[in-house]
N, C-alpha and C positions, 0 to 999 in steps of 0.2 A: 509283515507276518508271512514267513520260509515255512508251508507247508510243504518239502519235495520227498516224496516216501521212501522211508528207508529202512531197510530190514539188516537186520547184525546177528549174529552168529553167537549166540552165545553159551556153547556148551553142549555136550548129549551121553548115553551111558550108551547101556550094549542094546536097547532098539528106540530110543527116540531122538531128534535132532532138536534143539532149544533153539530159539529165536527171541528176540524183542524188534517191535515193529514202530514207526509213527509218520504219519501223516500219510497212509494210505487211502485213499480211496473205497469203497461201499462196492463188496461183491472182487474182491481181490482172489486170487487165487495162487496159493505157497506151493511151493513142490520144491522134491529134493531132484537133485542133477547128477546125472553121469556125466566128469566134468567130460570124460575122455570122449565119449559116448556122443552126450548132448541129451538121451535118453531120459525120461523125468519116470520116477516112480513107480509117482503114483499122486495124483493129481486131490490132494489127500485133507488139505485145507482151504478152507474157503470163512475169508474176513465179512465176516456179511457187515456189521457195522462197521467195519474201515478203523481211520483213526489211528490208535495208539496199544501197544498192546506185547501182550507175552506171548507164544503160542508154541508148542510141540506138535512137532509131526512126525508118526509113528514108521517103522519098518520091521523088517522079518526079517530071520534069519537063514531065510534064499539073498537079501540082499546080496552083489557078491561084492568081496574088499576091495575097494579102491576111495577114488579121488572124486569127492561134490561135494559140489553148490548149492545154495536154496539160492530160490525166482519166483518172486512172484511179479504175475501177471494181472493189469486189470480185465474188466469184463467183454471187452474187446478182444483178449489176446495180444492186446505190447506187453510188453516187459517195462514194468516200472520201478525193480527194484533185485538188487544180487548182493546176493554176502560170501565172504571171505570163505577160500576154497577149506575144507577140514576131509581125513580118513575116516571111513566107517571100515568094517573088522565086527562082523555080528560074531566069529567065532569069540574072537576077545574076549571075555563074560567079566573082563579091567579086575 
């Protein structure tokens, strides 16, 4: 059985980023990361049950436009999965 953690960007709106995940351990934290600075917007989602599913991460209008990606870290803070990159522009309401 292959349960390697996976985090896949699946799309976004003008205020959230959506992802699918699989093989995540209990207590995994997911964040939107600024690709240029490496700074997390906020570690705002904990996958308490782990496993597989879908998640939405919300960002606000003050988020700087730029390149981002998603990162999942286990409860010890080790990065276990990353998504592809995507662009956020909160001023673009779509």
